[in-house]
C-alpha positions as CSV (number, residue, x, y, z in Angstrom):
1,M,-2.4,-2.3,50.5
2,H,0.2,-4.9,49.0
3,T,3.7,-4.1,48.0
4,E,6.1,-6.5,46.4
5,S,9.6,-6.1,47.5
6,R,12.5,-6.4,45.0
7,E,13.4,-9.9,46.3
8,Q,9.9,-11.3,46.3
9,F,9.5,-10.1,42.6
10,L,12.9,-11.7,41.7
11,D,12.1,-14.8,43.5
12,A,8.9,-15.2,41.6
13,Q,10.6,-14.4,38.3
14,E,13.4,-17.0,39.0
15,I,10.4,-19.6,39.2
16,T,9.1,-18.1,35.9
17,M,12.3,-18.4,34.0
18,R,13.6,-21.8,35.2
19,E,10.5,-24.1,35.7
20,T,9.8,-26.0,32.5
21,P,6.2,-25.4,30.8
22,E,5.4,-29.1,31.1
23,K,5.7,-28.9,34.8
24,K,3.6,-25.8,35.6
25,R,0.5,-24.3,34.6
26,I,0.8,-21.0,32.7
27,V,-1.4,-17.9,33.4
28,L,-0.7,-14.6,31.7
29,L,-1.4,-11.5,33.7
30,H,-2.1,-8.5,31.6
31,S,-1.8,-5.0,33.3
32,H,-4.2,-3.1,31.2
33,I,-2.9,0.5,31.6
34,F,-5.8,2.7,30.2
35,K,-5.1,3.9,26.7
36,N,-1.9,1.8,26.2
37,G,-3.1,-0.6,23.7
38,G,-4.7,-2.8,26.3
39,T,-7.9,-3.4,24.3
40,T,-5.8,-4.9,21.4
41,I,-3.8,-7.2,23.8
42,D,-7.3,-8.2,25.3
43,G,-8.2,-9.2,21.9
44,I,-5.2,-11.4,21.5
45,L,-6.0,-13.1,24.6
46,K,-9.7,-13.6,23.8
47,N,-8.6,-15.1,20.5
48,N,-6.5,-17.7,21.9
49,F,-8.2,-18.5,25.0
50,G,-11.9,-17.6,24.6
51,P,-14.0,-17.6,27.7
52,N,-10.8,-18.8,29.8
53,A,-9.4,-15.2,29.1
54,L,-10.7,-13.5,32.2
55,S,-11.5,-9.7,32.6
56,L,-11.5,-8.2,36.2
57,E,-12.4,-5.0,37.8
58,S,-11.8,-3.8,41.3
59,P,-14.9,-2.9,43.3
60,D,-12.8,-0.5,45.7
61,G,-10.5,1.1,42.9
62,N,-7.6,-0.3,44.4
63,F,-4.9,-2.6,42.8
64,I,-5.7,-6.2,42.9
65,S,-3.4,-8.1,45.3
66,P,-1.2,-11.2,44.5
67,K,-3.4,-13.1,47.0
68,K,-6.6,-12.3,45.2
69,I,-5.0,-13.4,41.9
70,E,-4.1,-16.6,43.4
71,E,-7.4,-17.2,44.7
72,I,-9.1,-16.6,41.4
73,V,-6.9,-19.2,39.6
74,R,-7.1,-21.8,42.4
75,N,-10.9,-21.5,42.1
76,D,-11.0,-21.3,38.3
77,L,-8.8,-24.2,36.8
78,T,-9.6,-23.2,33.4
79,A,-8.3,-19.7,33.6
80,K,-5.6,-18.9,30.9
81,S,-5.1,-15.4,31.4
82,I,-6.4,-12.4,33.5
83,S,-6.6,-8.6,32.5
84,S,-7.7,-5.7,34.5
85,H,-7.1,-2.0,34.6
86,K,-6.1,-2.5,38.4
87,L,-3.7,-5.4,38.1
88,P,-0.2,-4.4,39.0
89,V,2.9,-5.6,37.4
90,L,3.5,-8.7,39.6
91,S,4.9,-12.2,39.8
92,T,3.0,-14.2,42.4
93,K,4.8,-17.4,43.7
94,N,3.1,-20.6,43.4
95,N,3.7,-24.2,43.4
96,D,1.5,-25.2,40.7
97,T,1.3,-22.1,38.4
98,V,3.8,-19.6,36.6
99,F,2.4,-16.3,36.3
100,I,3.8,-14.2,33.4
101,P,3.3,-10.3,33.5
102,L,2.4,-8.4,30.4
103,V,2.2,-4.8,30.4
104,M,2.5,-1.9,27.6
105,I,4.0,1.6,28.4
106,R,3.3,4.7,26.4
107,E,4.7,8.2,26.2
108,P,3.0,10.3,28.8
109,L,2.0,13.4,26.6
110,D,0.8,11.0,23.8
111,R,-1.1,8.8,26.3
112,T,-2.9,11.7,28.0
113,K,-4.0,13.2,24.6
114,S,-5.3,9.9,23.5
115,M,-7.3,9.8,26.8
116,Y,-8.7,13.0,26.4
117,L,-9.9,12.4,22.8
118,F,-11.3,9.0,23.8
119,Y,-13.5,10.9,26.5
120,R,-14.6,13.4,23.7
121,R,-15.9,10.4,21.7
122,Q,-18.3,9.1,24.4
123,E,-21.9,9.7,24.1
124,Q,-22.3,10.0,27.7
125,A,-20.0,11.2,30.3
126,I,-18.7,7.9,32.0
127,S,-16.5,9.8,34.7
128,H,-15.8,13.4,36.1
129,E,-12.8,13.5,33.8
130,C,-14.8,12.5,30.9
131,L,-17.4,15.3,31.4
132,L,-14.6,17.8,32.0
133,A,-13.0,16.7,28.7
134,Q,-16.2,17.1,26.7
135,R,-16.6,20.8,28.0
136,T,-13.0,21.8,27.7
137,T,-10.3,22.1,25.2
138,F,-7.1,19.9,25.7
139,T,-5.1,22.7,27.1
140,E,-7.9,23.6,29.5
141,F,-8.5,19.9,30.5
142,V,-4.7,19.4,31.5
143,S,-4.3,22.6,33.0
144,A,-7.5,22.1,35.1
145,L,-6.5,18.6,36.5
146,M,-3.0,19.7,37.2
147,E,-3.8,22.9,39.0
148,T,-6.4,21.0,41.3
149,R,-4.0,18.1,41.8
150,L,-6.7,15.7,40.1
151,D,-4.1,14.6,37.8
152,G,-3.6,11.1,39.1
153,S,-5.0,9.4,35.8
154,F,-2.1,10.7,33.8
155,S,0.7,12.0,36.4
156,N,3.3,9.1,37.0
157,L,0.3,6.7,36.9
158,Q,2.2,4.1,34.7
159,C,4.9,3.7,37.5
160,K,2.3,2.9,40.2
161,F,1.6,-0.3,38.3
162,F,5.2,-1.3,39.1
163,L,4.7,-0.3,42.7
164,G,1.4,-2.2,43.3
165,N,-0.2,0.4,45.6
166,Q,-1.3,3.9,45.6
167,T,2.0,5.2,46.7
168,N,3.7,7.8,44.5
169,P,7.0,6.8,42.7
170,S,10.0,8.4,44.1
171,S,13.9,8.2,44.3
172,D,13.5,6.0,47.2
173,N,11.3,3.4,45.3
174,W,12.5,3.9,41.8
175,P,15.2,0.9,42.3
176,L,12.4,-1.4,42.9
177,I,10.5,-0.1,39.6
178,A,13.6,-0.5,37.6
179,Y,14.3,-3.9,39.0
180,K,10.6,-4.9,37.8
181,I,11.2,-3.2,34.4
182,Q,14.3,-5.3,33.9
183,A,12.7,-8.7,35.0
184,T,9.5,-8.4,33.1
185,Q,10.0,-10.2,29.7
186,C,6.8,-9.1,28.3
187,L,7.4,-5.4,28.6
188,G,6.2,-3.4,25.6
189,V,6.1,0.1,24.1
190,V,2.9,1.5,22.5
191,D,4.9,3.3,19.6
192,L,6.8,0.2,18.9
193,F,3.6,-2.3,19.3
194,K,4.4,-4.5,16.7
195,E,8.0,-4.9,17.7
196,S,6.6,-5.4,21.3
197,I,4.2,-8.3,20.4
198,T,6.9,-10.1,18.3
199,K,9.3,-9.9,21.4
200,W,6.5,-11.2,23.5
201,G,5.9,-14.1,21.1
202,N,9.5,-15.2,20.9
203,Y,9.3,-15.5,24.9
204,L,5.8,-16.9,25.3
205,K,6.0,-19.5,22.7
206,G,8.5,-21.3,24.9
207,F,5.6,-21.8,27.4
208,I,2.5,-21.8,25.0
209,P,3.8,-23.1,21.6
210,S,0.3,-22.9,20.0
211,L,-0.1,-19.0,20.9
212,D,-1.2,-16.9,17.9
213,L,-0.3,-13.3,18.4
214,A,-1.8,-12.0,15.2
215,F,-3.7,-8.8,15.9
216,E,-5.6,-5.9,14.6
217,R,-5.4,-2.5,16.5
218,Q,-8.5,-1.8,18.2
219,N,-9.7,1.3,20.1
220,V,-7.5,3.4,18.1
221,T,-8.1,7.2,18.0
222,P,-8.7,8.1,14.5
223,N,-7.2,10.8,12.2
224,R,-4.0,11.5,14.5
225,P,-0.6,11.3,12.8
226,S,0.8,7.8,12.7
227,K,4.4,8.8,13.9
228,L,4.9,9.5,17.5
229,E,7.2,12.8,16.9
230,Y,4.5,14.2,14.7
231,R,1.8,13.8,17.6
232,L,4.1,15.2,20.2
233,E,5.0,18.3,18.0
234,E,1.1,19.0,17.7
235,I,0.6,18.3,21.4
236,K,3.4,20.7,22.6
237,K,2.4,23.4,20.2
238,E,-1.1,23.2,21.4
239,L,-0.2,23.2,25.1
240,G,2.6,25.6,25.1
241,K,5.9,25.6,26.9
242,T,4.9,26.7,30.2
243,I,2.2,23.8,30.5
244,V,4.4,21.1,29.0
245,D,7.4,21.9,31.4
246,I,4.8,21.4,34.4
247,F,3.6,18.3,32.7
248,V,7.1,16.8,32.2
249,Q,8.0,17.6,35.8
250,R,4.6,16.1,37.0
251,N,5.5,12.8,35.1
252,K,9.2,12.8,35.8
253,F,9.2,9.0,36.7
254,D,6.7,8.0,33.9
255,Y,9.2,9.5,31.5
256,K,12.0,7.7,33.0
257,L,9.8,4.5,32.9
258,Y,9.1,5.0,29.3
259,K,12.8,5.7,28.6
260,Y,13.9,2.4,30.2
261,A,11.4,0.2,28.6
262,K,12.1,1.6,25.1
263,E,15.9,1.2,25.7
264,I,15.4,-2.4,26.8
265,L,13.1,-3.3,23.7
266,C,15.6,-1.7,21.4
267,N,18.7,-3.3,23.0
268,A,19.2,-5.8,20.4
269,K,19.7,-3.0,17.8
270,T,20.9,0.2,19.5
271,F,21.5,1.9,22.7
272,H,20.6,5.5,23.3
273,Q,22.7,8.0,25.3
274,G,21.6,11.3,26.9
275,N,23.2,13.2,24.1
276,N,21.2,11.3,21.6
277,Q,24.0,9.5,20.1
278,R,23.2,6.2,18.9
279,I,25.7,3.6,19.6
280,E,25.3,0.1,17.5
281,R,25.5,-3.0,19.2
282,P,28.4,-4.8,17.4
283,T,26.9,-7.4,14.9
284,A,30.1,-9.5,15.1
285,L,32.4,-9.5,18.2
286,K,36.0,-9.2,17.6
287,V,37.6,-12.4,18.6
288,Q,41.5,-12.0,19.3
289,G,44.1,-14.5,19.7
290,K,45.2,-17.4,17.4
291,S,45.4,-20.1,20.0
292,K,43.1,-23.1,19.2
293,K,43.4,-24.1,22.9
294,V,40.2,-22.5,24.1
295,K,37.3,-20.5,22.9
296,I,34.9,-18.1,24.7
297,T,31.6,-19.0,23.8
298,A,29.5,-16.5,25.7
299,S,30.0,-13.3,27.9
300,K,26.8,-12.1,29.9
301,L,25.9,-9.5,32.4
302,E,23.3,-10.9,34.6
303,A,21.3,-10.3,37.9
304,P,22.9,-12.2,40.9
305,V,19.6,-13.8,42.1
306,T,17.6,-14.8,38.9
307,G,20.3,-14.9,36.3
308,Q,18.3,-12.4,34.2
309,P,20.1,-10.6,31.6
310,L,21.0,-6.8,32.4
311,T,21.1,-4.2,30.1
312,I,20.7,-1.2,32.4
313,I,22.0,-0.8,35.8
314,W,22.6,1.9,38.3
315,P,25.7,2.8,40.4
316,K,26.8,0.3,43.2
317,Q,24.1,-2.3,41.8
318,E,25.4,-6.0,42.3
319,V,26.0,-7.7,39.0
320,V,27.4,-11.0,37.8
321,V,29.6,-11.2,34.6
322,A,29.6,-14.9,33.3
323,I,32.2,-15.9,30.9
324,H,31.5,-19.3,29.1
325,I,34.8,-21.2,28.1
326,E,35.3,-24.3,25.9
327,S,38.6,-25.9,26.1
328,Y,40.2,-27.9,23.0
329,A,43.4,-28.9,25.1
330,A,44.7,-28.9,28.5
331,I,45.7,-25.6,30.1
332,T,47.6,-25.9,33.4
333,E,47.8,-22.1,34.4
334,P,44.5,-20.6,33.5
335,I,43.7,-16.8,33.9
336,I,40.3,-15.5,33.2
337,G,39.6,-11.6,33.3
338,L,37.6,-9.0,32.1
339,S,37.9,-5.0,31.6
340,V,35.2,-2.3,31.6
341,K,35.4,0.8,29.3
342,N,33.4,3.9,28.6
343,N,32.3,5.1,25.2
344,R,35.5,6.7,24.5
345,Q,37.4,3.4,25.0
346,V,38.9,4.6,28.3
347,V,39.6,1.7,30.5
348,I,37.5,2.2,34.0
349,F,38.7,-1.0,35.7
350,E,40.0,-4.4,35.2
351,M,40.0,-7.7,37.1
352,N,41.2,-11.3,37.0
353,N,41.5,-14.2,39.1
354,L,45.3,-13.7,40.0
355,Q,44.6,-10.1,41.0
356,A,42.2,-11.4,43.4
357,E,44.6,-14.2,44.5
358,I,42.1,-17.0,43.5
359,T,43.5,-20.0,41.7
360,I,41.1,-21.6,39.3
361,P,41.4,-25.3,38.3
362,S,43.3,-26.4,35.2
363,T,41.2,-27.3,32.2
364,K,41.3,-30.5,30.0
365,A,40.2,-30.8,26.3
366,G,36.6,-31.0,25.6
367,Q,35.8,-29.4,29.0
368,K,33.4,-26.5,29.2
369,N,33.1,-24.1,32.2
370,I,31.3,-21.1,33.2
371,Y,33.3,-18.5,35.3
372,K,31.3,-15.9,37.2
373,F,32.6,-12.7,38.5
374,M,30.3,-11.5,41.3
375,F,30.6,-7.7,42.3
376,H,29.1,-4.4,43.0
377,M,29.5,-2.1,39.9
378,P,31.3,1.1,41.0
379,P,29.4,4.5,40.9
380,L,29.9,5.0,37.2
381,N,28.5,8.1,35.8
382,V,25.3,8.0,33.5
383,G,26.2,6.6,30.1
384,T,27.2,3.6,27.8
385,Y,29.7,1.1,28.9
386,T,31.4,-2.0,27.3
387,I,32.9,-5.1,28.8
388,S,35.6,-7.1,27.2
389,T,36.5,-10.5,28.5
390,A,39.7,-12.7,27.9
391,F,41.2,-16.1,28.7
392,A,44.9,-16.5,29.3
393,E,47.5,-19.1,30.5
394,G,50.7,-18.4,32.6
395,S,51.1,-15.7,35.4
396,L,50.5,-12.0,35.8
397,Q,54.3,-11.1,34.9
398,T,54.4,-13.8,31.9
399,H,51.3,-14.8,30.0
400,N,49.7,-15.8,26.7
401,I,46.1,-14.4,25.9
402,L,44.5,-17.5,24.2
403,C,41.3,-15.8,23.4
404,E,39.8,-12.4,23.8
405,R,36.4,-11.0,23.0
406,R,36.3,-7.0,22.8
407,D,33.3,-5.2,23.7
408,A,31.5,-8.5,24.4
409,I,28.8,-6.8,26.6
410,I,27.3,-3.3,26.2
411,F,25.3,-1.9,28.8
412,L,23.7,1.5,30.1
413,V,24.3,3.1,33.5
414,S,21.3,5.2,35.1
415,N,20.7,6.8,38.4
416,S,17.5,7.7,40.3
417,R,18.2,11.4,39.6
418,D,17.8,13.6,36.6
419,V,21.2,15.4,36.8
420,Q,24.2,14.2,35.1
421,S,27.8,15.4,35.9
422,S,31.1,15.2,33.7
423,G,33.9,12.7,34.5
424,I,34.0,8.7,35.0
425,L,32.5,8.3,38.5
426,F,29.3,9.4,40.0
427,V,29.6,11.0,43.6
428,Q,26.1,10.8,45.2
429,H,26.5,11.8,48.7
430,Y,28.9,14.5,49.6
431,S,28.8,17.6,51.7
432,I,29.8,21.4,50.7
433,I,30.9,23.9,53.5
434,C,31.2,27.7,52.8
435,T,33.2,29.8,55.1
436,S,34.0,33.5,54.7
437,P,37.5,34.6,55.7
438,K,37.8,37.2,58.4
């Protein structure tokens, strides 16, 4: 069985992002997770590529390896896309081809009910699960599969597509899943299908300008409420609290995956906190400082290897804050700095080049520079944070702030556990000793 490491995946993603479309052959890789809108996506691929949109199945039931994908593409020079129910979310590394993964994620309960109803519509049973669905109620179907531990088709199944093997997701391998979630540009959510396809189009048309992403929804379960919250309300009422609680526990990591995917997709509009507060992304950044000597043109939170934008991180993750500067006059004693605040505007930490005893070169009029702070994020507690950036002139004791962008960056901190604690920092490893006085 093949498992991509974090470094292999990010290395391949770096090629995807940095090579120009003219130099590389483009092949789209659709991980068709059952009942996640995949039939509609396959329709889009067929409409664009016709017979060059390939569909594959796995004879042995295992995930298809990157080596196999490379072999297929090498032997079929006309292939434009590959779709399969057994294609993991991967980016293979090839001198001639850019592979771009496509995947849709769905709320686990909603997906399971859709799967059950699909089985019920079949004239003949296509599997043992299908036969069970045709002979039972939804409650009996879910209960029977969970009780017998035969619930692999809906318990944390979606996370396995990010692992690329039959290993169950865990706290140990969750960081790899999270890296892949962040690095997958064409990541979508079924209940935001239209928005997902629009986002994909904005990215893919840089590689395939003629791509037409018009679609008609296919293989949709009839007579179900259109809004997800109404469907979930019906499902939870039908199953009852006890079964729902067990289901949620069995799908612990798929729920984390779904939440991550939705937060990333909605990043341009809002962020969601654990207490269901909505924090609006600022529509216009406040630029402080009246000096016309310099301007901060961009502030970005990025992954160190790929330069991929980050919106969700976890404690102690290595990050890069890149500050883009344009100078309109000579600055002989430049100072570049940043500060990180929580959602209550409490400063968590600050850093600048003089505190680190790093002298940066003076700037000239018309000069453009990018200053990158590379560090491991402290063990922040789960929540929403902002980064403000500033450019000044002088010394630590006496200086003039030339330009400041408040709340230039907004990001979420998560961790691999479901527990949260109060306070600012998250202490993950510690011991507790209990003694009884004599």
